matplotlib code that plots the C-alpha trace (Angstrom):
import matplotlib.pyplot as plt

x = [-31.5, -31.1, -28.0, -26.9, -27.1, -24.8, -21.0, -18.6, -16.1, -18.3, -18.4, -15.4, -13.5, -10.1, -9.0, -6.7, -7.3, -4.9, -6.8, -5.0, -5.0, -4.1, -4.1, -6.5, -7.8, -9.9, -6.7, -5.2, -8.4, -7.8, -3.8, -4.6, -7.2, -4.2, -1.5, -2.8, -6.4, -7.9, -12.1, -13.8, -16.1, -17.7, -17.1, -18.8, -17.9, -18.6, -20.2, -16.9, -16.4, -13.4, -13.7, -14.9, -14.5, -14.0, -12.7, -11.1, -10.7, -6.9, -7.1, -8.4, -8.2, -9.8, -8.1, -9.9, -9.2, -9.6, -8.9, -6.6, -8.6, -6.3, -9.1, -9.4, -5.5, -5.5, -2.5, -1.2, 2.3, 3.2, 2.2, 3.8, 7.2, 7.0, 5.4, 7.0, 4.3, 4.7, 1.9, 2.9, 1.3, 1.7, 0.8, 1.4, 3.7, 5.6, 7.6, 4.5, 3.0, 5.9, 6.3, 2.5, 2.7, 5.7, 3.8, 0.7, 3.1, 4.8, 8.7, 11.4, 12.3, 14.0, 14.5, 13.0, 15.1, 15.2, 15.0, 17.0, 13.7, 11.9, 10.3, 11.1, 10.6, 10.8, 9.2, 7.8, 6.3, 3.2, 2.4, 0.6, 3.6, 2.7, 5.3, 4.3, 6.2, 5.2, 6.1, 5.9, 6.8, 9.1, 10.7, 10.2, 13.2, 13.8, 14.0, 17.6, 18.3, 16.9, 18.5, 22.1, 21.3, 20.2, 23.2, 25.5, 24.0, 24.6, 28.1, 28.5, 26.6, 29.2, 32.3, 30.6]
y = [-6.0, -8.8, -11.0, -9.5, -6.1, -6.9, -5.8, -8.5, -5.8, -3.6, 0.3, 2.1, -1.2, -2.3, -5.8, -6.0, -5.0, -5.4, -7.2, -6.7, -8.6, -6.3, -7.2, -4.3, -3.5, -0.8, 1.1, 0.4, 2.3, 4.9, 5.1, 5.1, 7.9, 10.1, 8.9, 8.6, 10.6, 7.4, 7.3, 4.6, 2.8, 0.4, -2.2, -5.3, -6.4, -10.3, -10.9, -10.6, -7.0, -7.9, -6.8, -9.6, -7.0, -3.2, -1.3, 2.3, 4.3, 5.7, 7.9, 6.2, 2.9, 0.4, -1.5, -4.1, -5.0, -7.6, -8.4, -11.5, -14.9, -17.6, -20.0, -19.2, -19.2, -15.1, -14.0, -10.0, -9.4, -8.7, -12.4, -13.9, -11.6, -9.9, -9.6, -10.0, -7.5, -3.6, -1.8, 0.5, 4.3, 6.9, 10.6, 14.1, 14.6, 11.8, 13.9, 15.4, 12.0, 10.4, 12.7, 12.3, 8.7, 9.4, 11.6, 9.0, 6.3, 5.0, 3.8, 4.4, 1.3, 3.8, 7.4, 9.4, 9.9, 10.4, 6.8, 6.0, 4.7, 8.4, 8.5, 10.2, 7.1, 6.0, 3.2, 2.9, 0.0, 1.0, 0.3, -3.1, -4.5, -3.7, -2.2, 0.9, 2.3, 6.1, 7.6, 10.4, 10.1, 13.2, 12.3, 9.7, 7.5, 5.2, 1.5, 1.7, 4.6, 2.6, -0.3, 1.4, 3.3, -0.1, -1.9, 1.0, 1.1, -2.8, -2.0, 0.5, -1.6, -4.6, -2.2, -1.0]
z = [-11.5, -13.8, -13.9, -17.5, -15.8, -12.9, -13.8, -13.7, -11.7, -9.6, -10.1, -9.0, -8.6, -10.6, -11.6, -8.8, -5.3, -2.2, 0.9, 3.6, 6.8, 10.1, 13.6, 14.5, 11.1, 12.8, 14.3, 10.8, 8.9, 11.2, 10.2, 6.5, 7.0, 9.0, 6.9, 3.0, 3.3, 2.9, 2.9, 4.7, 2.0, 4.8, 7.2, 8.6, 12.0, 13.4, 16.5, 18.6, 17.1, 14.8, 11.4, 8.9, 6.0, 5.5, 2.6, 2.2, -0.8, -1.2, -4.5, -7.4, -5.7, -3.2, -0.6, 1.8, 5.2, 7.7, 11.0, 12.2, 12.0, 13.1, 12.9, 9.3, 8.6, 8.2, 9.8, 9.5, 8.8, 12.3, 13.2, 10.2, 11.2, 7.8, 4.4, 0.9, -0.5, -1.0, -2.0, -4.6, -4.0, -6.7, -5.7, -6.7, -4.1, -2.5, -0.2, 1.4, 1.6, 3.0, 5.8, 6.4, 6.7, 9.4, 11.4, 11.5, 13.0, 9.8, 10.1, 7.1, 5.3, 2.6, 2.4, -0.4, -3.4, -6.9, -8.8, -12.1, -13.5, -13.1, -10.0, -6.5, -4.6, -0.8, 1.4, 4.7, 6.8, 8.6, 12.1, 11.2, 9.2, 5.6, 3.6, 1.2, -1.7, -2.1, -5.4, -7.6, -11.5, -12.3, -15.4, -18.4, -19.0, -22.1, -21.7, -22.4, -20.3, -17.6, -18.2, -18.3, -15.2, -13.3, -14.6, -13.2, -10.0, -9.6, -10.4, -8.0, -5.3, -6.1, -5.2, -1.9]

ax = plt.figure().add_subplot(projection="3d")
ax.plot(x, y, z, "-o")
ax.set_aspect("equal")
plt.show()
């Protein structure tokens, strides 16, 4: 294949792809299979058996994974004592996926609830320290309705 025929973005990939560092990436792949129905696309282990690269597909999206490699300044959220990143996962049935993630070993960070922006939404943390927001869009909300509901929610929270 000539360079002119090579796609800049490979088939099946999107412009942005999460790349997760996990203390135990092989175990994380097994968890994502149980919790989110992930399909393993491939893995490459180094001489010590740690994963240097792996890919899973969840729904129509790819997630890349790698083990921690301190010598490369590559650390997962457990080592760093948390992560400011949440991976957002849209699904057909958020309640079912949320429950399945909990069965697989995730913990609740925010229970499932109907949100003012029109999603059924909740947040779990996987056993490797990554947070996943799980949502199903249940109603369309205009920008004006969303702004008003957000304002009301902030006002209610300030009173509590």
